[in-house]
C-alpha positions in Angstrom: 93.8 87.5 114.8 93.5 86.8 111.1 90.6 88.6 109.4 88.2 86.7 107.2 88.4 88.3 103.7 85.6 86.5 101.9 83.6 88.5 99.5 80.1 88.0 98.3 78.7 87.8 94.8 78.3 91.0 92.9 76.4 92.3 90.0 78.3 92.6 86.7 78.2 96.0 85.0 78.7 95.8 81.3 81.6 97.7 79.7 80.1 100.2 77.3 82.0 101.1 74.2 81.3 103.8 71.6 81.4 102.2 68.2 79.4 104.6 66.1 82.4 106.3 64.5 84.0 103.0 63.5 80.8 101.7 62.0 80.5 104.9 59.9 83.9 104.3 58.5 82.9 100.7 57.6 84.9 99.1 60.3 84.1 95.7 61.6 81.6 95.6 64.5 84.1 93.4 66.3 86.1 95.9 68.3 89.7 94.9 69.2 90.9 95.4 72.7 93.3 98.1 71.4 90.3 100.2 70.1 88.7 100.4 73.5 89.8 102.9 76.1 91.9 101.2 78.8 91.2 101.4 82.5 94.4 103.2 83.0 93.5 105.9 80.5 90.0 106.4 81.9 91.4 106.6 85.5 93.9 109.3 84.4 90.9 111.6 83.5 88.6 110.7 86.4 88.8 111.7 90.1 86.7 109.5 92.4 84.0 111.1 94.5 83.6 108.3 97.0 83.2 108.9 100.7 83.2 106.2 103.4 81.9 106.4 106.9 84.9 106.8 109.3 86.3 103.5 110.4 88.0 102.6 113.7 91.7 102.9 112.9 93.8 100.1 114.2 97.3 100.9 115.6 100.1 99.9 113.3 101.2 96.3 114.2 104.7 95.4 115.4 105.8 92.2 113.8 108.9 90.3 115.0 112.0 92.1 113.6 113.5 88.8 112.4 110.5 88.5 110.1 109.7 92.0 108.9 111.1 95.6 109.0 108.7 98.5 109.2 109.2 101.0 106.3 107.4 103.9 104.8 106.8 104.3 101.1 105.4 107.3 99.1 102.1 107.2 97.1 100.8 110.4 95.5 102.8 112.4 98.1 101.4 110.5 101.1 103.7 108.4 103.4 102.2 104.9 103.9 103.5 102.1 106.2 104.6 98.7 104.9 106.4 95.7 106.2 109.3 94.1 104.3 111.4 91.0 104.8 114.8 92.1 106.1 118.0 91.9 104.1 119.3 88.3 104.3 122.8 89.7 104.2 123.9 87.1 101.7 124.9 89.7 99.0 122.3 88.2 96.6 119.3 89.6 94.8 116.1 87.7 95.6 112.6 87.4 94.1 109.9 89.3 96.0 106.2 89.5 96.2 103.8 92.3 97.3 100.9 90.7 99.1 97.5 92.3 99.6 95.4 90.8 102.4 91.7 90.2 102.4 89.0 91.9 104.4 89.6 95.6 104.8 92.8 95.5 102.7 93.9 99.0 103.6 94.6 97.9 107.2 96.9 95.3 108.6 96.6 93.4 111.9 98.9 90.5 113.0 99.6 89.4 109.4 102.7 87.4 110.3 100.9 84.9 112.5 100.5 81.8 110.4 97.0 80.2 110.2 96.3 76.5 109.9 96.9 74.8 106.6 93.2 75.0 106.0 93.2 78.7 106.3 96.6 80.4 106.1 95.8 84.0 104.9 99.4 85.1 105.7 100.9 83.7 102.5 103.6 82.2 104.7 104.8 79.6 102.1 106.5 82.5 100.2 108.6 83.6 103.2 109.3 79.9 104.1 110.6 79.3 100.6 112.9 82.4 100.6 110.8 84.9 98.6 111.1 88.4 100.0 107.7 89.7 101.1 106.1 93.2 101.3 102.8 93.8 103.1 101.7 97.3 102.3 99.1 99.3 104.3 97.1 101.5 102.0 95.6 105.0 102.2 93.4 105.5 105.2 94.5 102.3 106.9 96.1 101.9 110.3 97.8 105.3 111.0 98.0 106.4 107.4 96.8 109.7 106.1 94.2 109.9 103.3 90.8 108.3 102.9 89.8 104.8 102.0 88.7 104.8 98.3 87.6 101.1 98.0 89.9 99.9 95.2 90.5 103.2 93.4 93.4 105.2 94.8 94.6 102.0 96.4 95.6 100.8 92.9 98.2 103.6 92.9 99.3 102.6 96.4 100.1 99.0 95.4 102.0 100.2 92.4 104.0 102.6 94.5 104.7 99.9 97.1 106.1 97.7 94.3 108.2 100.6 93.0 109.7 101.0 96.6 110.3 97.2 96.8 112.3 97.4 93.5 114.7 99.9 95.0 115.9 97.5 97.8 119.5 96.3 97.1 118.7 92.7 98.0 115.6 92.5 95.7 115.7 91.4 92.1 113.6 94.1 90.5 113.0 91.9 87.4 111.4 89.2 89.7 108.7 91.1 91.6 105.3 89.4 91.8 101.9 90.7 93.1 99.5 88.5 95.0 96.3 89.0 97.0 93.4 87.1 98.5 89.7 87.9 98.4 89.2 91.7 98.5 93.0 91.8 98.1 92.7 89.5 95.1 90.2 91.8 93.5 92.6 94.7 94.0 95.4 92.7 92.6 93.4 92.1 89.4 92.7 95.9 89.1 96.4 96.6 89.6 97.3 94.1 86.8 94.8 95.8 84.5 96.2 99.3 85.2 99.9 98.5 85.6 99.9 96.6 82.2 99.5 100.1 80.6 101.4 102.3 83.1 104.1 100.0 84.5 104.4 97.0 82.1 107.7 95.8 83.5 107.0 96.2 87.2 105.4 92.8 88.0 106.6 89.6 86.6 103.3 87.8 87.3 100.2 88.5 89.3 98.4 86.0 91.6 94.7 86.7 92.5 93.0 84.3 95.0 89.2 84.4 95.5 88.5 87.7 93.8 85.1 88.9 92.5 84.1 90.3 89.2 83.5 93.7 90.7 84.6 95.4 94.0 82.5 94.6 97.0 81.4 96.7 99.9 80.4 99.7 97.7 77.0 99.6 99.3 78.8 101.2 102.3 80.1 104.1 100.1 78.5 107.3 99.0 79.2 108.8 95.6 78.6 112.5 94.8 79.4 111.9 91.1 78.5 109.3 88.5 77.8 106.2 90.6 77.7 103.8 87.7 81.0 105.0 86.3 82.5 104.7 89.8 81.4 101.0 90.0 82.6 100.3 86.4 86.0 101.6 87.1 86.3 99.3 90.1 85.1 96.1 88.3 87.9 93.9 87.1 85.6 92.0 84.8 85.2 95.1 82.6 89.0 95.4 81.9 90.4 91.9 81.5 91.4 92.7 77.9 93.9 95.3 79.3 96.0 92.7 81.0 99.4 92.3 79.4 101.3 90.5 82.2 100.7 86.9 83.2 97.8 87.0 85.7 96.3 84.1 87.6 92.8 83.9 89.0 92.5 81.1 91.6 89.6 79.9 93.7 88.4 76.7 95.4 85.4 75.2 93.7 83.8 74.0 97.0 82.6 77.4 98.1 83.6 81.1 98.0 83.6 83.2 94.8 83.9 80.4 92.3 80.4 81.0 90.8 81.1 84.7 90.6 84.5 84.2 88.8 83.5 81.4 86.4 81.5 83.6 84.0 84.4 86.0 83.7 86.8 83.2 83.0 84.4 81.4 80.6 84.2 84.5 78.3 87.9 85.4 78.7 89.9 85.4 75.4 93.0 87.1 76.8 95.9 84.6 76.8 97.6 86.5 79.6 94.7 85.8 82.0 94.7 82.3 83.4 92.0 80.8 85.6 92.5 77.8 88.0 89.5 76.4 89.9 90.6 73.8 92.4 88.3 70.9 93.3 87.8 69.8 96.9 89.1 73.2 98.2 87.3 76.3 99.3 88.0 80.1 99.5 90.5 79.5 102.3 91.9 75.9 102.1 93.1 76.6 98.5 95.6 79.2 99.8 98.3 77.1 101.5 98.9 74.3 98.9 98.7 76.6 95.9 100.9 79.3 97.5 103.5 76.7 98.4 103.5 75.4 94.8 103.8 78.9 93.4 106.5 79.9 95.8 108.6 76.9 94.6 108.2 78.0 91.0 109.2 81.6 91.9 112.3 80.4 93.6 113.2 78.3 90.6 112.5 81.3 88.3 110.0 79.3 86.3 106.9 80.6 84.7 104.0 80.1 87.0 101.7 77.2 86.1 98.9 75.3 87.8 97.3 72.0 86.9 93.7 72.4 87.9 93.1 68.7 87.5 95.6 67.7 90.2 94.6 66.7 93.6 96.0 69.4 95.8 96.1 67.5 99.0 97.4 69.3 102.1 100.1 67.1 103.6 100.6 67.0 107.3 
């Protein structure tokens, strides 16, 4: 069964910058994005102290072999499961997308079973259009080793999954995209913010549906270290200036996380971050028509674009 991946509204933590030295030198009080430490640089010197109550691990699903192959990829020395579109055997290189599901994003259930056009969380328009797909499981999910870190180490897992995808002979490594929905959308934003510094050529564009300004479900976590810093390093709203690859934030205006995302988008000045809020759609109904539109652009090798004023009617 498809899992509902909707997140609630969080509390925004401010990004605190040290400006004393610059002011002493007579520098402007307006700090450029380059003067601030990046999320990637801060993560490189910080080890999370999060612990989560043990969760019931679901067996690794078995999708139809005509749709997906089961593979293993390496992340930080740990072998993790993933599912990848098989080689079409046409001797061509194809565009591909790594897709991160909503809900408990570390774990996958029957992700290949299409939902209705009002709630298709499987991102099926990409595979229908001919885009190669990769659904990674993440640390602590399904039968994987490691512990769930709630959008911390998982950032590295998604990057490692894309690096694996780039090695496949039938994948065009210059046309790999990243997408996600809800909790997966929040993780996709964090990956964009980190990979912009560490792997700037890995993703051509990033697509984030229904994210939130900060990571949800942290109330279920226990931190033995600096809890505020742990929250800050998981909050995409703090690090949007780090984004250096085209990144799309998409949500329906009718319900969902629109009111959580709008303040982040209203203050955004980064030309690489684009926000599209779609009228007459909600957190789930926005997925099918927009994914179908984006899949067509990916197959045509066009820059992604969305007209937020368009009526995105779902045709029968």
